[in-house]
Every structure is written in structure tokens, then in C-alpha cells.
C-alpha positions, -999 to +999 in steps of 0.1 A: +860-363+204+859-350+239+843-370+268+830-354+300+822-377+328+802-370+360+807-394+389+781-382+414+743-380+410+727-346+408+701-337+434+695-300+429+666-285+410+689-267+385+716-282+363+751-278+379+769-282+346+770-256+317+789-266+287+798-240+261+817-243+228+829-214+208+830-222+171+855-202+150+847-219+118+822-245+106+831-280+118+814-311+131+816-319+168+803-348+189+796-342+225+791-373+248+778-368+283+778-398+306+761-402+340+767-432+363+734-428+382+699-421+369+685-387+369+653-382+389+645-345+387+615-330+370+635-305+350+665-311+327+698-304+345+714-293+312+710-263+290+727-267+256+732-236+234+748-232+201+762-200+187+773-169+206+767-159+242+738-136+234+712-163+237+691-185+214+687-176+177+654-182+158+658-203+127+658-186+094+624-185+076+622-203+043+622-181+012+592-184-011+598-181-048+563-166-055+554-130-048+522-122-030+511-086-029+480-066-019+479-030-028+454-004-016+454+029-035+435+059-022+433+089-046+425+121-027+420+155-043+437+147-077+436+172-104+427+151-135+392+141-143+382+112-122+349+094-126+335+071-100+316+043-115+300+014-097+284-011-121+261-038-108+255-062-137+226-085-131+218-114-154+238-099-183+265-114-205+294-092-193+303-094-156+331-073-143+349-082-111+359-050-093+378-067-065+404-094-072+427-114-049+457-130-064+470-160-046+498-184-053+509-166-085+544-164-097+540-127-105+528-098-083+491-093-090+477-059-079+443-055-064+431-019-063+403-003-044+400+035-051+379+062-036+375+095-055+362+125-035+355+161-044+376+168-075+376+200-094+361+182-124+326+170-127+319+142-102+287+122-105+277+095-081+244+080-091+225+051-076+192+042-092+167+016-081+141+010-108+110-010-099+086-024-123+095-003-154+100-032-177+064-034-188+037-057-175+047-071-141+027-100-126+034-113-092+011-143-085+008-162-053-018-189-052-026-210-022-049-238-032-065-253-001-088-283+001-088-291-036-112-320-032-140-296-023-158-277-051-151-240-044-181-219-055-176-188-034-145-167-027-149-152+007-118-129+005-101-115-026-070-095-026-062-074-057-026-065-061-008-041-085-001-056-119+007-031-147+029-003-134+035+030-152+067+046-139+061+083-142+068+096-107+098+099-084+089+091-048+123+101-032+149+124-046+178+142-030+198+170-047+230+184-033+249+214-048+283+228-040+306+253-056+314+228-083+287+208-099+284+179-075+252+160-078+240+130-059+206+115-071+187+087-055+155+077-073+130+051-063+104+044-090+073+030-075+038+021-087+018+052-098-011+041-120-019+006-111-046-014-129-064-036-104-073-064-128-056-094-115-063-115-084-028-121-071-036-137-037-068-159-035-075-179-004-102-206-008-118-221+023-148-242+030-159-275+043-138-305+034-152-339+027-142-365+053-122-396+043-102-424+058-069-413+072-044-441+079-010-442+096+014-468+108+015-473+145+049-478+162+056-511+178+058-510+216+094-523+215+123-523+190+129-554+171+163-571+166+178-597+142+200-625+154+222-641+126+241-673+134+265-689+110+273-726+117+291-735+085+318-719+064+307-695+037+304-709+002+305-690-030+270-692-045+248-671-067+219-671-043+207-643-021+196-639+015+160-630+020+147-616+053+110-610+059+095-588+085+059-584+095+043-550+087+035-528+117-001-522+127-020-498+105-046-476+121-074-458+101-100-434+112-127-413+096-119-376+097-109-344+080-078-347+059-050-323+049-030-294+064-025-285+100-061-295+109-065-318+138-099-335+140-135-326+147-129-315+183-114-281+176-124-272+140-149-244+142-180-245+120-179-219+093-207-194+099-214-187+063-248-184+047-251-197+011-284-190-006-304-217-024-304-208-061-317-232-087-297-234-119-311-215-149-318-240-178-335-239-211-355-271-203-363-286-169-369-324-170-388-335-139-404-367-126-427-357-098-437-383-072-465-386-046-463-413-019-484-417+013-479-444+040-493-449+074-466-442+100-476-470+124-471-499+100-459-483+067-491-494+050-495-479+015-523-453+012-534-443-023-543-406-026-553-386-057-545-351-045-531-332-014-529-296-004-505-286+024-505-250+039-487-232+067-481-196+076-461-176+102-490-172+127-498-209+130-484-236+153-493-264+129-499-268+092-533-277+077-538-303+050-566-316+028-562-351+013-584-368-013-583-406-014-585-429-043-610-454-027-631-459+003-607-486+016-578-461+017-601-436+033-610-459+061-574-470+067-562-434+071-589-421+095-574-411+129-540-422+118-507-404+114-496-403+078-463-395+061-467-379+027-437-377+004-438-351-024-408-351-048-387-366-020-397-342+008-416-357+038-446-341+055-462-357+086-500-351+091-528-365+113-560-375+094-587-359+115-620-348+099-634-371+072-658-360+045-676-379+017-694-368-014-717-391-035-733-385-069-746-406-097-719-432-104-693-412-085-681-410-049-652-391-034-636-395+000-615-367+016-602-357+050-589-326+067-555-330+085-531-311+106-493-315+110-478-337+138-474-308+162-512-307+165-508-337+189-500-310+216-533-292+210-569-301+215-584-327+214-551-347+219-537-327+248-555-313+278-556-276+286-536-268+318-527-238+339-492-226+346-473-201+368-435-200+373-430-207+410-393-198+408-372-174+388-366-188+353-355-177+319-375-175+287-360-208+275-367-224+309-404-215+307-408-228+272-390-260+282-415-264+311-443-262+286-428-291+265-419-313+294-431-349+290-443-343+254-415-359+235-406-326+217-374-307+221-368-269+221-345-249+199-346-213+212-330-188+187-342-157+205-322-137+231-327-153+264-334-133+296-345-137+332-381-138+343-388-132+380-409-155+402-446-153+395-442-128+365-457-152+339-488-174+340-515-187+318-548-206+322-567-231+302-542-235+274-528-265+256-490-269+252-491-259+216-513-228+222-492-218+253-459-221+234-473-200+205-485-173+230-450-171+246-434-168+212-457-139+201-449-121+234-413-117+223-420-111+186-412-147+175-429-175+157-427-213+157-407-232+131-417-268+135-395-298+124-421-326+124-397-353+113-374-348+143-400-334+167-381-301+173-397-267+179-376-237+169-384-203+183-372-178+156-379-141+151-411-132+131-389-110+110-355-126+108-345-097+085-361-063+091-381-052+060-361-019+058-328-037+059-332-064+033-308-047+008-278-056+031-289-092+039-281-125+022-311-143+008-321-178+019-336-186-015-332-169-049-359-173-075-356-163-112-383-160-138-372-192-155-387-213-126-415-189-116-448-202-132-470-174-119-464-140-103-489-115-090-485-085-066-508-064-045-503-036-020-517-028+014-516+007+030-511+012+067-495+039+089-457+037+093-443+039+128-407+045+139-411+043+177-432+023+202-435+020+240-432-015+253-441-022+290-443-051+313-468-056+341-462-058+379-425-070+376-418-057+341-398-028+325-409+001+304-388+009+273-391+031+242-380+012+211-370+035+182-360+026+148-323+034+142-317+064+119-351+080+124-364+107+147-386+083+166-416+107+165-442+084+149-455+062+178-473+030+174-499+017+199-483+008+232-475-029+239-481-044+273-472-080+281-463-098+313-432-113+297-416-079+291-393-082+322-360-072+305-347-047+280-339-075+255-375-086+257-388-051+250-363-046+221-374-079+204-411-072+208-408-035+198-388-044+167-414-068+155-441-042+161-423-016+140-416-042+112-454-049+109-462-012+102-459+007+069-471+000+034-465-035+023-463-053-010-476-088-012-464-110-040-478-145-048-456-168-068-461-204-080-431-225-087-419-261-087-404-283-060-371-298-072-339-313-058-322-279-058-354-260-048-369-274-015-402-261+000-398-225+010-406-222+047-423-191+062-397-167+076-372-172+048-358-142+029-365-147-008-348-129-036-370-125-067-360-117-102-390-115-124-391-096-157-376-062-150-382-062-112-357-075-086-365-073-049-361-092-016-391-102+005-399-123+036-420-155+030-453-153+049-470-185+039-465-217+019-490-238+001-481-271-017-505-286-042-500-321-057-525-341-078-529-370-102-552-366-131-572-393-149-543-401-173-519-406-144-499-374-149-485-360-116-483-323-109-465-309-078-463-271-073-456-248-044-472-213-040-456-188-016-467-153-005-439-129+003-441-095+020-418-065+015-418-028+023-427-002-004 
């Protein structure tokens, strides 16, 4: 053992001592280096090397017993017959792995990837994509939505391809060289589809409201504090911890899906016709009820007849009372008559009596509730618009302080100052006059005291084939059916003019030459092109040959009274047509045996 001792401390940045040993043969040596003072440099002052003077030698890597090999073989222009084949097995029993990686095997495992290109022999590279050639293919996607609601009408229906006949090649590439080298790509696609299946059906419609509940979060997080004051004991019991439930909030709204609430859900503008069910037998229990509106006093009546047409502002009614006492109680009063559950409000106005031997009858003529705005209940007044107003503004001025509200469904337009005026007219007569000036009529809701201004012809008589009916009647519920025709000239153009502050327009029926002119129309309210168009359209709709059909039917839960202006679809015998309802008459009576009969008779008009 050799000892090397350094007596002084080292202060340089590099080590002043280099110790080398030359080893001639393997032996064991011990080198001991002593320092009498501590070393305070950042770098080691010594460099110790073992081996020769050429520098450090990396240690020998360990030898692995296993052989790992990866081989890539590229065959290029070989003479023998080489066939390239790429098999893609899908859902079969035999699956071939074309690429393999051997790892941690004792033997050398080859993994080969070969590419053959342009050999002298026949080379075929084929890729074929076959679509839908395995027979009947059905791809069904169904999105049921709002299952609670009874879906009776499919607004949109997508038919998709179901049965496919593969007989055509859509895309094909052929390439020829000196040798027979062929590359084919075929895509078989649908050729003869049979559109028989509804693959994608989206149902939508109104959803019934229900209570929607959710758990409301607490304003702060809770905590549990457990304190143990005694040592634990081995027992078979359990620790029970009880927590109060969070607050539960419920509200009445629309459930399901990504639908918020009633604030931003649009109303579906979809017109569904009223169509009574076709049955072999109709079981009905008609009812007649009459009370006095002021105090709900029961009034006994034996028959009632209620009539209204498009040109009236109020309905007319004739009531026959059962006794003189009921007759006296109803005179001058407002009555509510209920026929099969539908309410009608009338004012008993003109009484009449008839006496014969051992017989006396008491009846009265009545009008609907809107007659309170006519004579003798309302005074006739004069009116002139002192400022510029709109059509709806003028009609609102007529109904001011009457208790009735306006629902204008006509196109509104501006009316200049002083363009409109009337004298000695009651509010009901003035409102009807304004409606007729723009080709409209009054649709009265007597129960809610609302006056709707609607077109006299909501659907033009020459365009009924493309319109959706309001009511559909079939011959199973039509008790009587009779038709008649009226002959009048047919016009396809008309001049509509205003007065001092009006406009002059020619209104022509679309799709015609506009050479058959009707009589000119002049009105003070024709102050805009929209006013002229609405009035002229009504004028042209009234012309031409008309067919009038009178039908008698019942009033049921699924067949309400048919109001004037509704578009009625009629199927009677071998005839099917659409017509506009012009008038309605309801007859209800009680015979001597107590049997009640309630019928409605409508008159519809259509072009012929």
C-alpha cells in the first residue's frame, strides 16, 4: 500500500496533483490520499483515470442472449411470377396478420414487407368497394320527440334508399401497358332504389305542460364535526348520520329536451282542420239550457233559432218560451243560451204572443250581444280623423269606451288627416262600414267581447285547391245536402280609387290577362296600395258563376258550430269540393215527448 500525503491546502481552481498508475497485469491496489486541511473549492482538485493514457474508456455493454431482428425485403423487377394480394378480412373466421413484430423471443423472427412492381408476368392490383349488394339494406334512424303528445300529423317525411340493386359502376379506371397491367377501382352505388321506407321521421308538436322539479343548492357548503371523547369499543352497531334534504323547487312548464320555458318557445303556425270521426253509429245526448246573465236565473224555452251571415254585424235569434212567466222574465234581458255545450249570448228585444182556444204561445226576437253598440242602445255619432292615423287606429277610436276590444287581421296602412269621416252612424254600423271598405267582415266573439276584422274571402275561391280546410264534412254526418247555381259575369281586373287624398290602382288577378274589368270602386279609405289590393281582391272574388250548397248536420264535441268565413271541405256521395261558409243557422227544439233536437244548417259558396 502506498501513501501520498499533502501538507498544504490547495487554493487554485484546478487540481495540482495528477496521479497515474500503469498496470501491467491485473492486480488489486489501494490508493489513500490524505489532506490536513479541508478543501473549499467548487470543483474537484483530482482527476483519477484508470487504464492507458488515451483517455476514459466506456464500459462494455451487456450481452443479451435473445436475438431481435427486423427485416425489410423489397423485391424489384424479379423474373418469376409475383402476385400482390392484400386481403382485408372483416367479420370472418380466418384473419391473417400481414405485419408481425417479434419481441423478446429467443429466436430470430422475421417480419417481411414486400412491394412488387411491374413484373413481366401478369400483375393485378384490385381494390373493390362494394356497397349494399348483400340484398335488402335498411338504415333506420328514428328520433322520437315529445312522446307524451299524441302525434297525428307528420310535417316532414324523409324517404331514404332501402333496397339496392347493384348493376352499375359509378367510377372505373383502366390502365394498359405493354404487358397486361390492369388496375380497377369499382364503387357500387345505389341504382334502382325503392322508396318504400321512412328512414328519418321527425315528429313535432305541442307538448303538454307538467310540473318540473329540481333540487336547489344550499347557499353555503355544510360540514360535519366528529368528536371522540372515549376510547373505541368493539361493537356490532353502526353509526347513523342524518342530513336534511335540500330545498326542492317545482314549476309548471314545458318538459323535455333543450327547451327552456314559455318565454322563447315559438308558437307552431300549423293549421289542423276539424274533422269528425267516421262512425257507424253516433250516440248523442243534445242539451238546451238558457239562463239570464244578470242573476243566472233559469229560463225555460221550447225552441230557438240562431242565424248569422258574413254581411251582418250581429246575429239574429228567435226564442219560443215554455210559459208566460219565463217570457216576462226574459224581456229586455241579456240571455245565455247553451246548445250542446256551446254558448250564445243574445238580447231579448221584440216580444210576440199568440193565443188560440186552449193554447197560448210566447216568443221574442233577439240579437247577439254586439247589438248593444247599435240602435236603440247606442247613439249615432259623427266622426272625422283630426290627425293621421292607421286603419286599426280608426277602428279603435270607434270602439273606445264601449268595453269591446279590437283584433285586426287585415293589413294595416296609414290614413292621412281628414281622409275619413262618417255621419249619423252607431259604433256597430260604423265599424261594419270600415270593414267593408277594405273587403273585410266582422267576426264577433260575444263571450269575450272581441271584434275581429277578417277578410271576407280568407281563401280566394279560385285558390281553394291549394288551401287547408278549417272543417271537413263527410256524408256520414251530413243529414241533408242541396245545391244551386247563380250566373254572373266573371272579372279579372278592377280599378280601385280613393277620394281627395287617395290612390288609384288597377288590381288584376294573377295568371290572367286582366282584360275583363269590373265596375270601378271608389272609397275614401283607399289611401294606400294595400287598401286597394285588399278591396280589389274582394271585388274580383265576388264575381263569376257560383255554386251554393246548403247542408244540415249535427253539433257535437268534435264538430262545433261552423262560423261564416270558414273554408269547408265537403265529401258527399261522389262529389268532393271546398267552399267558403257564407251563413250559419242553428235550430234547437223540444217536442211534446221531451226529445231534444239540435241541428246546424250552413250555406257554402264556391266557384264553378
